[in-house]
TORKOL-4160 file (C-alpha; in steps of 0.2 Angstrom, whole numbers, padded with zeros to 4 digits, m for minus):
481
<pt num="1" X="0197" Y="0085" Z="0002"/>
<pt num="2" X="0188" Y="0081" Z="0021"/>
<pt num="3" X="0170" Y="0088" Z="0013"/>
<pt num="4" X="0172" Y="0076" Z="m0002"/>
<pt num="5" X="0175" Y="0058" Z="0010"/>
<pt num="6" X="0164" Y="0064" Z="0018"/>
<pt num="7" X="0147" Y="0066" Z="0004"/>
<pt num="8" X="0156" Y="0050" Z="m0001"/>
<pt num="9" X="0153" Y="0041" Z="0016"/>
<pt num="10" X="0136" Y="0047" Z="0017"/>
<pt num="11" X="0131" Y="0044" Z="m0002"/>
<pt num="12" X="0139" Y="0024" Z="0002"/>
<pt num="13" X="0126" Y="0023" Z="0016"/>
<pt num="14" X="0110" Y="0028" Z="0008"/>
<pt num="15" X="0116" Y="0017" Z="m0006"/>
<pt num="16" X="0122" Y="0002" Z="0004"/>
<pt num="17" X="0103" Y="0006" Z="0013"/>
<pt num="18" X="0094" Y="0006" Z="m0007"/>
<pt num="19" X="0100" Y="m0007" Z="m0008"/>
<pt num="20" X="0094" Y="m0018" Z="0008"/>
<pt num="21" X="0077" Y="m0010" Z="0006"/>
<pt num="22" X="0077" Y="m0018" Z="m0013"/>
<pt num="23" X="0081" Y="m0035" Z="m0005"/>
<pt num="24" X="0069" Y="m0035" Z="0007"/>
<pt num="25" X="0054" Y="m0029" Z="m0004"/>
<pt num="26" X="0060" Y="m0039" Z="m0019"/>
<pt num="27" X="0061" Y="m0056" Z="m0009"/>
<pt num="28" X="0042" Y="m0058" Z="m0010"/>
<pt num="29" X="0041" Y="m0051" Z="m0026"/>
<pt num="30" X="0041" Y="m0066" Z="m0040"/>
<pt num="31" X="0028" Y="m0078" Z="m0029"/>
<pt num="32" X="0016" Y="m0064" Z="m0026"/>
<pt num="33" X="0001" Y="m0065" Z="m0032"/>
<pt num="34" X="m0014" Y="m0049" Z="m0032"/>
<pt num="35" X="m0031" Y="m0050" Z="m0021"/>
<pt num="36" X="m0047" Y="m0044" Z="m0025"/>
<pt num="37" X="m0044" Y="m0025" Z="m0024"/>
<pt num="38" X="m0027" Y="m0025" Z="m0035"/>
<pt num="39" X="m0038" Y="m0036" Z="m0048"/>
<pt num="40" X="m0050" Y="m0020" Z="m0049"/>
<pt num="41" X="m0033" Y="m0008" Z="m0052"/>
<pt num="42" X="m0028" Y="m0019" Z="m0065"/>
<pt num="43" X="m0046" Y="m0019" Z="m0071"/>
<pt num="44" X="m0050" Y="0000" Z="m0071"/>
<pt num="45" X="m0031" Y="0003" Z="m0080"/>
<pt num="46" X="m0032" Y="m0007" Z="m0093"/>
<pt num="47" X="m0019" Y="0005" Z="m0104"/>
<pt num="48" X="m0032" Y="m0001" Z="m0122"/>
<pt num="49" X="m0045" Y="0009" Z="m0117"/>
<pt num="50" X="m0049" Y="0030" Z="m0118"/>
<pt num="51" X="m0050" Y="0040" Z="m0101"/>
<pt num="52" X="m0068" Y="0040" Z="m0101"/>
<pt num="53" X="m0069" Y="0022" Z="m0100"/>
<pt num="54" X="m0057" Y="0022" Z="m0088"/>
<pt num="55" X="m0067" Y="0033" Z="m0079"/>
<pt num="56" X="m0085" Y="0022" Z="m0082"/>
<pt num="57" X="m0074" Y="0011" Z="m0071"/>
<pt num="58" X="m0067" Y="0019" Z="m0060"/>
<pt num="59" X="m0088" Y="0024" Z="m0056"/>
<pt num="60" X="m0092" Y="0006" Z="m0055"/>
<pt num="61" X="m0093" Y="m0003" Z="m0070"/>
<pt num="62" X="m0086" Y="m0019" Z="m0071"/>
<pt num="63" X="m0092" Y="m0028" Z="m0085"/>
<pt num="64" X="m0103" Y="m0039" Z="m0079"/>
<pt num="65" X="m0104" Y="m0031" Z="m0061"/>
<pt num="66" X="m0106" Y="m0014" Z="m0052"/>
<pt num="67" X="m0093" Y="m0011" Z="m0039"/>
<pt num="68" X="m0086" Y="0009" Z="m0037"/>
<pt num="69" X="m0069" Y="0013" Z="m0030"/>
<pt num="70" X="m0068" Y="0024" Z="m0017"/>
<pt num="71" X="m0049" Y="0033" Z="m0018"/>
<pt num="72" X="m0045" Y="0045" Z="m0031"/>
<pt num="73" X="m0043" Y="0042" Z="m0046"/>
<pt num="74" X="m0026" Y="0050" Z="m0048"/>
<pt num="75" X="m0017" Y="0032" Z="m0044"/>
<pt num="76" X="m0027" Y="0023" Z="m0059"/>
<pt num="77" X="m0020" Y="0035" Z="m0071"/>
<pt num="78" X="m0001" Y="0032" Z="m0065"/>
<pt num="79" X="m0006" Y="0016" Z="m0065"/>
<pt num="80" X="m0013" Y="0017" Z="m0082"/>
<pt num="81" X="0002" Y="0027" Z="m0090"/>
<pt num="82" X="0014" Y="0013" Z="m0082"/>
<pt num="83" X="0003" Y="m0001" Z="m0091"/>
<pt num="84" X="0006" Y="0010" Z="m0107"/>
<pt num="85" X="0025" Y="0012" Z="m0106"/>
<pt num="86" X="0032" Y="m0005" Z="m0099"/>
<pt num="87" X="0016" Y="m0019" Z="m0105"/>
<pt num="88" X="0002" Y="m0023" Z="m0098"/>
<pt num="89" X="0006" Y="m0036" Z="m0085"/>
<pt num="90" X="0001" Y="m0035" Z="m0066"/>
<pt num="91" X="0019" Y="m0037" Z="m0058"/>
<pt num="92" X="0025" Y="m0020" Z="m0070"/>
<pt num="93" X="0011" Y="m0014" Z="m0058"/>
<pt num="94" X="0019" Y="m0021" Z="m0041"/>
<pt num="95" X="0034" Y="m0012" Z="m0050"/>
<pt num="96" X="0026" Y="0003" Z="m0049"/>
<pt num="97" X="0025" Y="0002" Z="m0027"/>
<pt num="98" X="0041" Y="m0007" Z="m0026"/>
<pt num="99" X="0052" Y="0009" Z="m0035"/>
<pt num="100" X="0044" Y="0019" Z="m0020"/>
<pt num="101" X="0043" Y="0005" Z="m0010"/>
<pt num="102" X="0060" Y="0007" Z="m0010"/>
<pt num="103" X="0064" Y="0025" Z="m0009"/>
<pt num="104" X="0053" Y="0027" Z="0006"/>
<pt num="105" X="0070" Y="0020" Z="0016"/>
<pt num="106" X="0081" Y="0037" Z="0010"/>
<pt num="107" X="0066" Y="0050" Z="0013"/>
<pt num="108" X="0065" Y="0043" Z="0031"/>
<pt num="109" X="0087" Y="0042" Z="0035"/>
<pt num="110" X="0086" Y="0061" Z="0025"/>
<pt num="111" X="0074" Y="0067" Z="0038"/>
<pt num="112" X="0082" Y="0058" Z="0053"/>
<pt num="113" X="0097" Y="0065" Z="0048"/>
<pt num="114" X="0090" Y="0081" Z="0046"/>
<pt num="115" X="0081" Y="0084" Z="0063"/>
<pt num="116" X="0093" Y="0075" Z="0071"/>
<pt num="117" X="0109" Y="0082" Z="0065"/>
<pt num="118" X="0117" Y="0067" Z="0054"/>
<pt num="119" X="0113" Y="0054" Z="0069"/>
<pt num="120" X="0103" Y="0039" Z="0071"/>
<pt num="121" X="0098" Y="0037" Z="0052"/>
<pt num="122" X="0109" Y="0018" Z="0053"/>
<pt num="123" X="0095" Y="0012" Z="0065"/>
<pt num="124" X="0080" Y="0023" Z="0054"/>
<pt num="125" X="0088" Y="0013" Z="0044"/>
<pt num="126" X="0086" Y="m0003" Z="0048"/>
<pt num="127" X="0070" Y="m0004" Z="0055"/>
<pt num="128" X="0063" Y="0006" Z="0043"/>
<pt num="129" X="0072" Y="m0006" Z="0030"/>
<pt num="130" X="0064" Y="m0023" Z="0036"/>
<pt num="131" X="0047" Y="m0017" Z="0043"/>
<pt num="132" X="0037" Y="m0029" Z="0038"/>
<pt num="133" X="0021" Y="m0019" Z="0033"/>
<pt num="134" X="0028" Y="m0008" Z="0022"/>
<pt num="135" X="0039" Y="m0024" Z="0013"/>
<pt num="136" X="0020" Y="m0028" Z="0010"/>
<pt num="137" X="0013" Y="m0012" Z="0004"/>
<pt num="138" X="0028" Y="m0012" Z="m0007"/>
<pt num="139" X="0021" Y="m0024" Z="m0018"/>
<pt num="140" X="0005" Y="m0022" Z="m0019"/>
<pt num="141" X="m0003" Y="m0013" Z="m0034"/>
<pt num="142" X="m0012" Y="0000" Z="m0026"/>
<pt num="143" X="m0005" Y="0018" Z="m0023"/>
<pt num="144" X="0001" Y="0014" Z="m0003"/>
<pt num="145" X="0020" Y="0015" Z="m0005"/>
<pt num="146" X="0017" Y="0030" Z="m0018"/>
<pt num="147" X="0010" Y="0042" Z="m0003"/>
<pt num="148" X="0020" Y="0035" Z="0010"/>
<pt num="149" X="0035" Y="0041" Z="0000"/>
<pt num="150" X="0028" Y="0058" Z="m0007"/>
<pt num="151" X="0023" Y="0061" Z="0010"/>
<pt num="152" X="0040" Y="0061" Z="0018"/>
<pt num="153" X="0046" Y="0071" Z="0003"/>
<pt num="154" X="0031" Y="0083" Z="0006"/>
<pt num="155" X="0037" Y="0085" Z="0023"/>
<pt num="156" X="0056" Y="0088" Z="0020"/>
<pt num="157" X="0051" Y="0103" Z="0008"/>
<pt num="158" X="0041" Y="0110" Z="0021"/>
<pt num="159" X="0055" Y="0109" Z="0034"/>
<pt num="160" X="0065" Y="0118" Z="0020"/>
<pt num="161" X="0053" Y="0130" Z="0015"/>
<pt num="162" X="0053" Y="0137" Z="0034"/>
<pt num="163" X="0073" Y="0135" Z="0032"/>
<pt num="164" X="0075" Y="0146" Z="0014"/>
<pt num="165" X="0059" Y="0153" Z="0006"/>
<pt num="166" X="0067" Y="0151" Z="m0008"/>
<pt num="167" X="0053" Y="0150" Z="m0025"/>
<pt num="168" X="0058" Y="0134" Z="m0034"/>
<pt num="169" X="0058" Y="0125" Z="m0016"/>
<pt num="170" X="0040" Y="0135" Z="m0012"/>
<pt num="171" X="0034" Y="0128" Z="m0030"/>
<pt num="172" X="0040" Y="0109" Z="m0026"/>
<pt num="173" X="0031" Y="0110" Z="m0010"/>
<pt num="174" X="0016" Y="0115" Z="m0018"/>
<pt num="175" X="0016" Y="0103" Z="m0033"/>
<pt num="176" X="0019" Y="0088" Z="m0020"/>
<pt num="177" X="0005" Y="0095" Z="m0007"/>
<pt num="178" X="m0008" Y="0096" Z="m0024"/>
<pt num="179" X="0000" Y="0078" Z="m0031"/>
<pt num="180" X="m0003" Y="0067" Z="m0012"/>
<pt num="181" X="m0019" Y="0077" Z="m0006"/>
<pt num="182" X="m0028" Y="0071" Z="m0026"/>
<pt num="183" X="m0018" Y="0054" Z="m0022"/>
<pt num="184" X="m0025" Y="0052" Z="m0006"/>
<pt num="185" X="m0035" Y="0064" Z="0004"/>
<pt num="186" X="m0032" Y="0056" Z="0021"/>
<pt num="187" X="m0015" Y="0065" Z="0021"/>
<pt num="188" X="m0023" Y="0082" Z="0023"/>
<pt num="189" X="m0018" Y="0076" Z="0042"/>
<pt num="190" X="0000" Y="0080" Z="0035"/>
<pt num="191" X="m0007" Y="0098" Z="0033"/>
<pt num="192" X="m0018" Y="0101" Z="0049"/>
<pt num="193" X="0001" Y="0094" Z="0059"/>
<pt num="194" X="0009" Y="0107" Z="0049"/>
<pt num="195" X="m0005" Y="0122" Z="0055"/>
<pt num="196" X="m0006" Y="0113" Z="0074"/>
<pt num="197" X="0016" Y="0116" Z="0073"/>
<pt num="198" X="0015" Y="0134" Z="0065"/>
<pt num="199" X="0000" Y="0140" Z="0078"/>
<pt num="200" X="0011" Y="0134" Z="0091"/>
<pt num="201" X="0027" Y="0143" Z="0084"/>
<pt num="202" X="0018" Y="0158" Z="0084"/>
<pt num="203" X="0011" Y="0156" Z="0102"/>
<pt num="204" X="0028" Y="0154" Z="0112"/>
<pt num="205" X="0038" Y="0163" Z="0099"/>
<pt num="206" X="0028" Y="0177" Z="0094"/>
<pt num="207" X="0035" Y="0174" Z="0073"/>
<pt num="208" X="0021" Y="0175" Z="0063"/>
<pt num="209" X="0019" Y="0161" Z="0046"/>
<pt num="210" X="0006" Y="0172" Z="0037"/>
<pt num="211" X="0015" Y="0166" Z="0021"/>
<pt num="212" X="0012" Y="0151" Z="0022"/>
<pt num="213" X="m0006" Y="0151" Z="0031"/>
<pt num="214" X="m0008" Y="0159" Z="0014"/>
<pt num="215" X="0001" Y="0144" Z="0004"/>
<pt num="216" X="m0011" Y="0133" Z="0012"/>
<pt num="217" X="m0024" Y="0141" Z="0009"/>
<pt num="218" X="m0020" Y="0140" Z="m0010"/>
<pt num="219" X="m0017" Y="0122" Z="m0011"/>
<pt num="220" X="m0034" Y="0119" Z="m0002"/>
<pt num="221" X="m0041" Y="0129" Z="m0017"/>
<pt num="222" X="m0031" Y="0123" Z="m0029"/>
<pt num="223" X="m0034" Y="0105" Z="m0023"/>
<pt num="224" X="m0054" Y="0106" Z="m0021"/>
<pt num="225" X="m0056" Y="0117" Z="m0037"/>
<pt num="226" X="m0045" Y="0100" Z="m0047"/>
<pt num="227" X="m0052" Y="0086" Z="m0037"/>
<pt num="228" X="m0071" Y="0094" Z="m0035"/>
<pt num="229" X="m0080" Y="0081" Z="m0043"/>
<pt num="230" X="m0073" Y="0067" Z="m0033"/>
<pt num="231" X="m0074" Y="0076" Z="m0017"/>
<pt num="232" X="m0096" Y="0080" Z="m0023"/>
<pt num="233" X="m0095" Y="0059" Z="m0026"/>
<pt num="234" X="m0087" Y="0055" Z="m0010"/>
<pt num="235" X="m0092" Y="0064" Z="0003"/>
<pt num="236" X="m0110" Y="0063" Z="0000"/>
<pt num="237" X="m0107" Y="0042" Z="0005"/>
<pt num="238" X="m0108" Y="0038" Z="0024"/>
<pt num="239" X="m0103" Y="0021" Z="0022"/>
<pt num="240" X="m0084" Y="0013" Z="0020"/>
<pt num="241" X="m0076" Y="m0002" Z="0015"/>
<pt num="242" X="m0068" Y="m0003" Z="0030"/>
<pt num="243" X="m0076" Y="m0005" Z="0048"/>
<pt num="244" X="m0069" Y="0003" Z="0068"/>
<pt num="245" X="m0064" Y="m0011" Z="0080"/>
<pt num="246" X="m0062" Y="m0012" Z="0097"/>
<pt num="247" X="m0045" Y="m0018" Z="0096"/>
<pt num="248" X="m0041" Y="m0002" Z="0088"/>
<pt num="249" X="m0040" Y="0007" Z="0107"/>
<pt num="250" X="m0028" Y="m0005" Z="0114"/>
<pt num="251" X="m0017" Y="m0008" Z="0097"/>
<pt num="252" X="m0019" Y="0010" Z="0087"/>
<pt num="253" X="m0015" Y="m0001" Z="0072"/>
<pt num="254" X="0004" Y="m0006" Z="0080"/>
<pt num="255" X="0001" Y="m0023" Z="0078"/>
<pt num="256" X="m0002" Y="m0018" Z="0058"/>
<pt num="257" X="0011" Y="m0008" Z="0056"/>
<pt num="258" X="0023" Y="m0017" Z="0062"/>
<pt num="259" X="0018" Y="m0034" Z="0056"/>
<pt num="260" X="0017" Y="m0043" Z="0072"/>
<pt num="261" X="0008" Y="m0042" Z="0091"/>
<pt num="262" X="0024" Y="m0042" Z="0099"/>
<pt num="263" X="0034" Y="m0030" Z="0090"/>
<pt num="264" X="0017" Y="m0020" Z="0090"/>
<pt num="265" X="0018" Y="m0019" Z="0107"/>
<pt num="266" X="0037" Y="m0016" Z="0108"/>
<pt num="267" X="0035" Y="m0002" Z="0098"/>
<pt num="268" X="0020" Y="0004" Z="0106"/>
<pt num="269" X="0024" Y="0003" Z="0123"/>
<pt num="270" X="0038" Y="0010" Z="0117"/>
<pt num="271" X="0029" Y="0029" Z="0108"/>
<pt num="272" X="0017" Y="0029" Z="0124"/>
<pt num="273" X="0033" Y="0031" Z="0138"/>
<pt num="274" X="0039" Y="0044" Z="0125"/>
<pt num="275" X="0026" Y="0052" Z="0124"/>
<pt num="276" X="0020" Y="0053" Z="0141"/>
<pt num="277" X="0039" Y="0057" Z="0147"/>
<pt num="278" X="0042" Y="0070" Z="0135"/>
<pt num="279" X="0024" Y="0076" Z="0136"/>
<pt num="280" X="0029" Y="0095" Z="0141"/>
<pt num="281" X="0040" Y="0097" Z="0127"/>
<pt num="282" X="0024" Y="0093" Z="0117"/>
<pt num="283" X="0016" Y="0104" Z="0122"/>
<pt num="284" X="0026" Y="0118" Z="0129"/>
<pt num="285" X="0040" Y="0120" Z="0118"/>
<pt num="286" X="0042" Y="0118" Z="0096"/>
<pt num="287" X="0057" Y="0108" Z="0093"/>
<pt num="288" X="0058" Y="0103" Z="0074"/>
<pt num="289" X="0054" Y="0085" Z="0079"/>
<pt num="290" X="0037" Y="0089" Z="0089"/>
<pt num="291" X="0028" Y="0093" Z="0072"/>
<pt num="292" X="0034" Y="0072" Z="0068"/>
<pt num="293" X="0020" Y="0068" Z="0084"/>
<pt num="294" X="0005" Y="0082" Z="0078"/>
<pt num="295" X="0006" Y="0074" Z="0063"/>
<pt num="296" X="0004" Y="0055" Z="0068"/>
<pt num="297" X="m0008" Y="0064" Z="0083"/>
<pt num="298" X="m0020" Y="0072" Z="0070"/>
<pt num="299" X="m0019" Y="0056" Z="0058"/>
<pt num="300" X="m0028" Y="0046" Z="0073"/>
<pt num="301" X="m0037" Y="0064" Z="0076"/>
<pt num="302" X="m0046" Y="0065" Z="0058"/>
<pt num="303" X="m0048" Y="0047" Z="0056"/>
<pt num="304" X="m0058" Y="0044" Z="0070"/>
<pt num="305" X="m0070" Y="0059" Z="0071"/>
<pt num="306" X="m0073" Y="0056" Z="0052"/>
<pt num="307" X="m0078" Y="0039" Z="0056"/>
<pt num="308" X="m0087" Y="0045" Z="0069"/>
<pt num="309" X="m0096" Y="0059" Z="0061"/>
<pt num="310" X="m0096" Y="0048" Z="0044"/>
<pt num="311" X="m0090" Y="0033" Z="0037"/>
<pt num="312" X="m0077" Y="0022" Z="0044"/>
<pt num="313" X="m0060" Y="0027" Z="0037"/>
<pt num="314" X="m0050" Y="0016" Z="0050"/>
<pt num="315" X="m0037" Y="0006" Z="0040"/>
<pt num="316" X="m0022" Y="0003" Z="0042"/>
<pt num="317" X="m0017" Y="0006" Z="0026"/>
<pt num="318" X="m0026" Y="0024" Z="0027"/>
<pt num="319" X="m0014" Y="0031" Z="0038"/>
<pt num="320" X="0003" Y="0021" Z="0034"/>
<pt num="321" X="0011" Y="0035" Z="0029"/>
<pt num="322" X="0015" Y="0039" Z="0051"/>
<pt num="323" X="0025" Y="0022" Z="0052"/>
<pt num="324" X="0041" Y="0032" Z="0048"/>
<pt num="325" X="0038" Y="0046" Z="0059"/>
<pt num="326" X="0034" Y="0034" Z="0073"/>
<pt num="327" X="0052" Y="0027" Z="0067"/>
<pt num="328" X="0061" Y="0042" Z="0068"/>
<pt num="329" X="0053" Y="0052" Z="0080"/>
<pt num="330" X="0054" Y="0037" Z="0093"/>
<pt num="331" X="0075" Y="0033" Z="0088"/>
<pt num="332" X="0076" Y="0054" Z="0092"/>
<pt num="333" X="0066" Y="0054" Z="0108"/>
<pt num="334" X="0076" Y="0038" Z="0116"/>
<pt num="335" X="0083" Y="0040" Z="0130"/>
<pt num="336" X="0101" Y="0045" Z="0128"/>
<pt num="337" X="0110" Y="0036" Z="0144"/>
<pt num="338" X="0103" Y="0018" Z="0139"/>
<pt num="339" X="0103" Y="0023" Z="0118"/>
<pt num="340" X="0116" Y="0008" Z="0113"/>
<pt num="341" X="0109" Y="m0005" Z="0122"/>
<pt num="342" X="0090" Y="0000" Z="0115"/>
<pt num="343" X="0098" Y="0004" Z="0098"/>
<pt num="344" X="0103" Y="m0016" Z="0098"/>
<pt num="345" X="0089" Y="m0021" Z="0102"/>
<pt num="346" X="0076" Y="m0014" Z="0092"/>
<pt num="347" X="0087" Y="m0019" Z="0077"/>
<pt num="348" X="0090" Y="m0036" Z="0081"/>
<pt num="349" X="0070" Y="m0037" Z="0085"/>
<pt num="350" X="0063" Y="m0029" Z="0071"/>
<pt num="351" X="0075" Y="m0040" Z="0057"/>
<pt num="352" X="0071" Y="m0056" Z="0067"/>
<pt num="353" X="0049" Y="m0053" Z="0068"/>
<pt num="354" X="0053" Y="m0050" Z="0048"/>
<pt num="355" X="0062" Y="m0067" Z="0046"/>
<pt num="356" X="0049" Y="m0076" Z="0056"/>
<pt num="357" X="0036" Y="m0065" Z="0049"/>
<pt num="358" X="0038" Y="m0059" Z="0029"/>
<pt num="359" X="0031" Y="m0074" Z="0022"/>
<pt num="360" X="0015" Y="m0075" Z="0031"/>
<pt num="361" X="0005" Y="m0059" Z="0027"/>
<pt num="362" X="m0013" Y="m0055" Z="0037"/>
<pt num="363" X="m0022" Y="m0061" Z="0018"/>
<pt num="364" X="m0013" Y="m0075" Z="0007"/>
<pt num="365" X="m0017" Y="m0071" Z="m0008"/>
<pt num="366" X="m0023" Y="m0083" Z="m0019"/>
<pt num="367" X="m0012" Y="m0094" Z="m0029"/>
<pt num="368" X="m0016" Y="m0089" Z="m0046"/>
<pt num="369" X="0004" Y="m0091" Z="m0052"/>
<pt num="370" X="0005" Y="m0108" Z="m0043"/>
<pt num="371" X="m0011" Y="m0114" Z="m0056"/>
<pt num="372" X="m0005" Y="m0108" Z="m0069"/>
<pt num="373" X="0010" Y="m0116" Z="m0069"/>
<pt num="374" X="0000" Y="m0132" Z="m0065"/>
<pt num="375" X="m0011" Y="m0130" Z="m0081"/>
<pt num="376" X="0008" Y="m0124" Z="m0091"/>
<pt num="377" X="0014" Y="m0141" Z="m0085"/>
<pt num="378" X="m0002" Y="m0153" Z="m0091"/>
<pt num="379" X="0001" Y="m0144" Z="m0108"/>
<pt num="380" X="m0016" Y="m0133" Z="m0108"/>
<pt num="381" X="m0020" Y="m0119" Z="m0117"/>
<pt num="382" X="m0038" Y="m0113" Z="m0112"/>
<pt num="383" X="m0043" Y="m0109" Z="m0097"/>
<pt num="384" X="m0065" Y="m0108" Z="m0094"/>
<pt num="385" X="m0068" Y="m0096" Z="m0080"/>
<pt num="386" X="m0087" Y="m0095" Z="m0071"/>
<pt num="387" X="m0079" Y="m0079" Z="m0063"/>
<pt num="388" X="m0081" Y="m0057" Z="m0065"/>
<pt num="389" X="m0076" Y="m0050" Z="m0080"/>
<pt num="390" X="m0062" Y="m0040" Z="m0068"/>
<pt num="391" X="m0051" Y="m0058" Z="m0060"/>
<pt num="392" X="m0054" Y="m0063" Z="m0080"/>
<pt num="393" X="m0045" Y="m0048" Z="m0085"/>
<pt num="394" X="m0033" Y="m0051" Z="m0068"/>
<pt num="395" X="m0029" Y="m0069" Z="m0078"/>
<pt num="396" X="m0026" Y="m0061" Z="m0092"/>
<pt num="397" X="m0013" Y="m0049" Z="m0088"/>
<pt num="398" X="m0002" Y="m0065" Z="m0081"/>
<pt num="399" X="0015" Y="m0065" Z="m0086"/>
<pt num="400" X="0014" Y="m0084" Z="m0087"/>
<pt num="401" X="m0003" Y="m0082" Z="m0099"/>
<pt num="402" X="0006" Y="m0069" Z="m0107"/>
<pt num="403" X="0021" Y="m0080" Z="m0111"/>
<pt num="404" X="0012" Y="m0098" Z="m0116"/>
<pt num="405" X="m0004" Y="m0089" Z="m0124"/>
<pt num="406" X="m0017" Y="m0094" Z="m0112"/>
<pt num="407" X="m0032" Y="m0090" Z="m0116"/>
<pt num="408" X="m0046" Y="m0086" Z="m0104"/>
<pt num="409" X="m0065" Y="m0087" Z="m0109"/>
<pt num="410" X="m0081" Y="m0084" Z="m0099"/>
<pt num="411" X="m0093" Y="m0098" Z="m0099"/>
<pt num="412" X="m0105" Y="m0096" Z="m0110"/>
<pt num="413" X="m0093" Y="m0091" Z="m0125"/>
<pt num="414" X="m0087" Y="m0105" Z="m0138"/>
<pt num="415" X="m0071" Y="m0113" Z="m0136"/>
<pt num="416" X="m0062" Y="m0113" Z="m0153"/>
<pt num="417" X="m0062" Y="m0127" Z="m0162"/>
<pt num="418" X="m0045" Y="m0133" Z="m0165"/>
<pt num="419" X="m0041" Y="m0135" Z="m0141"/>
<pt num="420" X="m0046" Y="m0153" Z="m0137"/>
<pt num="421" X="m0043" Y="m0151" Z="m0118"/>
<pt num="422" X="m0049" Y="m0136" Z="m0105"/>
<pt num="423" X="m0049" Y="m0131" Z="m0089"/>
<pt num="424" X="m0063" Y="m0127" Z="m0078"/>
<pt num="425" X="m0055" Y="m0113" Z="m0063"/>
<pt num="426" X="m0068" Y="m0111" Z="m0050"/>
<pt num="427" X="m0063" Y="m0098" Z="m0037"/>
<pt num="428" X="m0070" Y="m0108" Z="m0020"/>
<pt num="429" X="m0074" Y="m0097" Z="m0004"/>
<pt num="430" X="m0060" Y="m0084" Z="m0006"/>
<pt num="431" X="m0050" Y="m0075" Z="0006"/>
<pt num="432" X="m0056" Y="m0056" Z="0008"/>
<pt num="433" X="m0055" Y="m0053" Z="0029"/>
<pt num="434" X="m0039" Y="m0055" Z="0041"/>
<pt num="435" X="m0045" Y="m0073" Z="0049"/>
<pt num="436" X="m0055" Y="m0081" Z="0034"/>
<pt num="437" X="m0050" Y="m0099" Z="0031"/>
<pt num="438" X="m0047" Y="m0102" Z="0012"/>
<pt num="439" X="m0039" Y="m0119" Z="0010"/>
<pt num="440" X="m0050" Y="m0133" Z="0006"/>
<pt num="441" X="m0042" Y="m0144" Z="0020"/>
<pt num="442" X="m0050" Y="m0132" Z="0035"/>
<pt num="443" X="m0066" Y="m0128" Z="0025"/>
<pt num="444" X="m0072" Y="m0143" Z="0013"/>
<pt num="445" X="m0086" Y="m0135" Z="0007"/>
<pt num="446" X="m0086" Y="m0130" Z="m0010"/>
<pt num="447" X="m0097" Y="m0117" Z="m0021"/>
<pt num="448" X="m0110" Y="m0121" Z="m0032"/>
<pt num="449" X="m0106" Y="m0111" Z="m0045"/>
<pt num="450" X="m0086" Y="m0125" Z="m0044"/>
<pt num="451" X="m0098" Y="m0141" Z="m0045"/>
<pt num="452" X="m0114" Y="m0134" Z="m0056"/>
<pt num="453" X="m0103" Y="m0131" Z="m0070"/>
<pt num="454" X="m0108" Y="m0141" Z="m0086"/>
<pt num="455" X="m0100" Y="m0144" Z="m0100"/>
<pt num="456" X="m0103" Y="m0146" Z="m0117"/>
<pt num="457" X="m0108" Y="m0163" Z="m0125"/>
<pt num="458" X="m0091" Y="m0163" Z="m0134"/>
<pt num="459" X="m0081" Y="m0165" Z="m0118"/>
<pt num="460" X="m0080" Y="m0176" Z="m0107"/>
<pt num="461" X="m0074" Y="m0174" Z="m0086"/>
<pt num="462" X="m0058" Y="m0183" Z="m0082"/>
<pt num="463" X="m0056" Y="m0185" Z="m0062"/>
<pt num="464" X="m0051" Y="m0180" Z="m0051"/>
<pt num="465" X="m0055" Y="m0162" Z="m0047"/>
<pt num="466" X="m0040" Y="m0152" Z="m0042"/>
<pt num="467" X="m0044" Y="m0148" Z="m0024"/>
<pt num="468" X="m0030" Y="m0144" Z="m0014"/>
<pt num="469" X="m0024" Y="m0127" Z="m0020"/>
<pt num="470" X="m0029" Y="m0113" Z="m0009"/>
<pt num="471" X="m0045" Y="m0103" Z="m0014"/>
<pt num="472" X="m0045" Y="m0114" Z="m0033"/>
<pt num="473" X="m0057" Y="m0127" Z="m0037"/>
<pt num="474" X="m0050" Y="m0134" Z="m0052"/>
<pt num="475" X="m0059" Y="m0146" Z="m0067"/>
<pt num="476" X="m0052" Y="m0155" Z="m0083"/>
<pt num="477" X="m0060" Y="m0156" Z="m0098"/>
<pt num="478" X="m0054" Y="m0166" Z="m0112"/>
<pt num="479" X="m0064" Y="m0168" Z="m0131"/>
<pt num="480" X="m0070" Y="m0185" Z="m0135"/>
<pt num="481" X="m0062" Y="m0192" Z="m0149"/>
């Protein structure tokens, strides 16, 4: 009876935190817009085209432009299947990310419980639930929240096969390993960290894990076999879209990881202090939690090594699977004498900065939903653009466009005769990087493509233009009587 009550209580705690994770992540969902990375994901994952056409788009054929995707295509096929089942709407892609963003919280709590004998899951659950970076990435149409959740699952399964080498567990571990590597190769740092852990175990405990190293080798060979074309294509390039900034060497992504300079500094100082304090344990002992540290270290080491030797891959999003590991390891290693005070402190500051900054992600997305709402309010059913096929496709996948039967026409195509008005929608000085200014009030320059647009003689322009919506310049045209 006691055991049943204990399990019910634990299940209730996990359920509460799943709900907290849902509300913190869904808070931004309805007003969330996509930006250029996501436009491309949505375009490539079109469920209405063949798989061969999907691969052509993946390798760069974007209709009227050419831009190659450099992350593995697996996520795009997962997204394509999700769109096929639930509808080709951009927010459905966000739902896919949201599901795994929520699952990150109970998986992190379970890993903490396993490593720390059921202790500290409450504080870890709070900090992960309110982590701004994980929240923001949970509603992007990208692979990030999926590989974070599966990375945690893979680490849990690794601990399980060390404990009990059951065939079913080994099979699950093998499948999850192939999946995360095929989804995101940088998760290879997880396996590098595991190799450090197992090698140290042999050195200090004289116990060999030959079978697990053989399993690693089989996983590695299988990964190469399944992803040979991708690897051949990707490893041949010597550039990447990300850069290594000097600031990395004094913030180590923590500013991004925790969504704030101040909160990032607090956790970085904590992490550095605990690393120095536990250095002998990290080097000379092999506790279960050490594995998390080795994975964190490997992620920094391997991304820097590849950056200096080949191409820069120094985006914090690429290694965001270490955020839960940093949080777990830090709370496990916090001094026990002052733990109650520190626990309350980290909970308070995490929630405070989440509330303060949740609406201020580093890069504001073009407010496409606001534009469409304005269009619908004016009872206009036609949008004409001079934008790329990728952006026009994104407009077509907006739920507002679909529900209101709005037609997206590219400049040069004929406007149906039964429409007496349309909007010309032009992207203007769009935000693409942290620090860019997109508001016309701050950046009054209007791109020539927006002002040079000319309509046919049967339409006249109604002034004034709409120029106070960030990233957009909008003109209204009405058919002459």
